[in-house]
N, C-alpha and C positions, 0 to 999 in steps of 0.2 A: 436464301436469307433465313429461312426456319433452320436448316442445319446451324449457321453461323451464330443465330441465338442459342442455339440448344448447347452448343461448345461454351458458350459463354457463360451460361448458366450451370452446365457441370463444373466448370473450371472455379467459378464461386464456391459451388457445394464442395468441391473438394478443399479450397482455402478454408472454409468455415469449419470443415470437419477436423482439420489440423489446430483452426484456431480452438475449438471446442476443447480440445486435448489440451490445449495448454491452459485452458479456464479451468478444466478438472484439475490439472495438477496444482494451479494455484490454490483452488479452494480446498485440496489437501494440505497443501503447506500451510495455510493461514489456521485450517481447524487445529493442525499439529500444536501450535502455538498454545492451545488450551485456554483457561479462563485466565484474566488480567490478575497480574499477582498484587497480594494483600500486603507485601512488605516494600514500602517506596523504593529503596533501593533496587529492587528486582524489575522494578517499572521501566528502569532504564535499559536494563539487557533486555527486556520483553520487546520495547519498541526498536532498540537495534535490530533485534530477529526479525520485527515485521517489516522495516525498511529494507532489510536484504533480500527478503522475499518479494516484496513490491517493486525494488530497484531491478533485480533480476528480470521481473517480468517486463518491465518497462523497458529495459535494454533489449529485450527482444523484438519489442515494437508494442503497439497499439493494436487494438481488433479494428478492423474496418468491413469484415465480409460477413456480417450478422445479415439473418433475413430480413427484409423490408418491414416486417411486423416488428423486429426487436431494434428498429434503429434509435429509439427513445433510450432504451436499456442500454445499448451500445454506446451511445454519446456520453450519459452518466458513470458507466463504468469507465470509460478513458477519462472522464472527468477526474474520478477518484483515485485512480491509478496516477494521472499527474499532480494531483495535489497532496498525495501520500508517498510520492517518489522523490525524484532527484530535484532538488531546485537551487539553486546558487544562494537564493535568500530565504530559503525556507529551514524547516528543521533539519532535514537531510540534504545536507550542501555538498556531498558526494559526485565526482565524475562518473559518466558511463563506465561501466566496469569495474569501477574502484569498489573496495569492500566498505561496508557501513560500520564504523567503529564509534567508540564514546567520544573519541578525540574529534570525530567529522560531523557529530552531529550538535544542533545548538538548540538550548531551552532557553526559557527566561523572556523579559520582555513582559512580565504580568505582575501586577500587583508590587509593582516598585523593583521588581527583581531584574536586574541587569541579565543580558544575554550572553550566555558564555556555554563553552562545549560541555557536554555532559560529563567528561572526565574530570572537569574544573568545578563543575557544579557538586559531583560526587565527594571530590576532595575537601570542599568548602562545608558539605552536608554534613561531615564527620564532625564537624565543631559545632554545627547548627542545624540539627535533625529538622526542625519544624518548615526550613525552606523546601528540603527534600521532599518532604509532606506536601507542601504547597504546588509545588512543580508537577508532582507525581498525579495526585489526585485533581489537581484544578487545571493542568495543561496534558500531560502526557495521556492521561485515561480517557477524557473526552474524546481527544483526537484521535486515537487508536481505535475506541469503541464505535464512533462515527463511521469512520472509512472501514474498518472492518465488518460491522455489521452489515453496511450499504453494499460491499463487493461480496460479500458471501449469500446476500439476497439475490443480487443481480447473476452471480453464479450460477445459484439455483435455478433462475428463469432460462438462462441460456441453457443450461444443462436439461431443462426439462422439454425443449422443443427439439422437433427432429430437423 
């Protein structure tokens, strides 16, 4: 019985080591995005880049093998991946494996602005830049900052544990 328990623990530890490697890669990819851009048009591409990072991680699976002391962090991490990843009713409406683009991300439904693809909104904003500023700074920025900040913090927690 003891031997069986040892194998199980070793197996989970090996899985956790692999998941920590994925977490480390995710952290590096998110950090490579740098600071949120000042120019509103750049915010749309920044969101696309963020969504591609998160969606790729999501496609490879959520994390499930964290040590028991990190269970709450694991649950919060998975929730942020789910919320910032693919969702047929969310901002990123792509299917697993599909590349995130301006054409398949949707913003709006804020301050009376209808929901449209990022590509459509950018085209419209050429003629009405204040709308781009509203979406960029009142929707994209807070969404990305929330998820990016918490995910990086959680990555640091996971990577600081053995």
